[in-house]
GUBA-456501 format. One record per residue (C-alpha): residue number from 0; x, y, z. Coordinates in Angstrom, 1 decimal, padded with zeros to 4 digits. Example, Ala and Ser with C-alpha at 12.3 -4.5 7.8 and 13.67 -1.06 7.14 Angstrom:
REM GUBA-456501
> 0, 012.3, -004.5, 007.8
> 1, 013.7, -001.1, 007.1
***
This chain:
REM GUBA-456501
> 0, 101.5, 102.3, 114.8
> 1, 099.0, 102.6, 112.6
> 2, 095.4, 101.6, 113.0
> 3, 093.1, 099.4, 111.3
> 4, 091.3, 102.5, 109.9
> 5, 094.5, 103.6, 108.6
> 6, 095.6, 100.4, 106.6
> 7, 092.1, 100.7, 105.0
> 8, 092.1, 104.2, 104.1
> 9, 095.8, 103.6, 102.5
> 10, 094.0, 100.9, 100.5
> 11, 091.6, 102.9, 099.3
> 12, 094.0, 106.0, 098.5
> 13, 097.0, 103.6, 096.6
> 14, 093.9, 101.7, 094.2
> 15, 093.9, 098.5, 095.2
> 16, 090.2, 097.2, 095.0
> 17, 088.1, 095.9, 098.0
> 18, 087.6, 092.0, 096.5
> 19, 085.7, 090.4, 099.7
> 20, 084.0, 091.7, 102.7
> 21, 083.2, 089.4, 105.7
> 22, 084.4, 089.7, 109.2
> 23, 087.3, 092.0, 107.3
> 24, 088.2, 093.7, 104.1
> 25, 090.2, 091.7, 101.6
> 26, 092.0, 094.3, 099.6
> 27, 093.9, 093.3, 095.8
> 28, 096.1, 095.0, 093.5
> 29, 097.4, 094.1, 090.2
> 30, 101.1, 095.4, 090.2
> 31, 101.8, 096.4, 086.1
> 32, 104.7, 093.9, 086.4
> 33, 101.2, 091.0, 087.0
> 34, 102.1, 090.8, 090.5
> 35, 098.8, 090.6, 092.5
> 36, 099.1, 091.7, 095.8
> 37, 096.7, 091.1, 098.9
> 38, 096.2, 092.2, 102.2
> 39, 093.3, 091.8, 104.9
> 40, 092.2, 094.6, 107.1
> 41, 090.6, 094.0, 110.2
> 42, 087.3, 095.6, 110.7
> 43, 088.0, 096.1, 114.6
> 44, 089.4, 099.4, 115.9
> 45, 092.9, 100.2, 117.8
> 46, 096.6, 100.1, 116.7
> 47, 097.9, 097.1, 114.7
> 48, 100.9, 095.2, 116.5
> 49, 104.4, 096.6, 115.6
> 50, 105.3, 092.8, 114.5
> 51, 102.2, 092.5, 112.8
> 52, 102.8, 096.0, 111.4
> 53, 106.2, 095.2, 110.1
> 54, 104.9, 092.2, 108.3
> 55, 102.1, 093.6, 106.8
> 56, 104.5, 096.4, 105.4
> 57, 106.9, 094.6, 103.8
> 58, 105.1, 091.2, 102.5
> 59, 101.7, 092.3, 102.1
> 60, 101.7, 096.0, 100.7
> 61, 105.5, 096.0, 099.6
> 62, 106.1, 099.6, 100.1
> 63, 108.3, 101.8, 102.6
> 64, 106.7, 103.3, 105.5
> 65, 107.4, 107.1, 104.1
> 66, 105.0, 106.0, 101.1
> 67, 102.2, 104.5, 103.2
> 68, 102.5, 107.7, 105.3
> 69, 102.0, 109.8, 102.3
> 70, 099.0, 107.9, 101.6
> 71, 097.2, 107.9, 104.5
***
């Protein structure tokens, strides 16, 4: 499973914009079709749990695991 650091690195390399920083990093990405994607990245360390990772990948990032792996 990826770590929170991997998710942050993905966002930075895939053109996501950091729009808020509190106890988490908040990223957004405006797609060419007008869809605005958003995700929240913990400042904690360690791996993201399997179930949470599946939700982030499918509902927030909306990319395949292979695409994610290429960016990190």
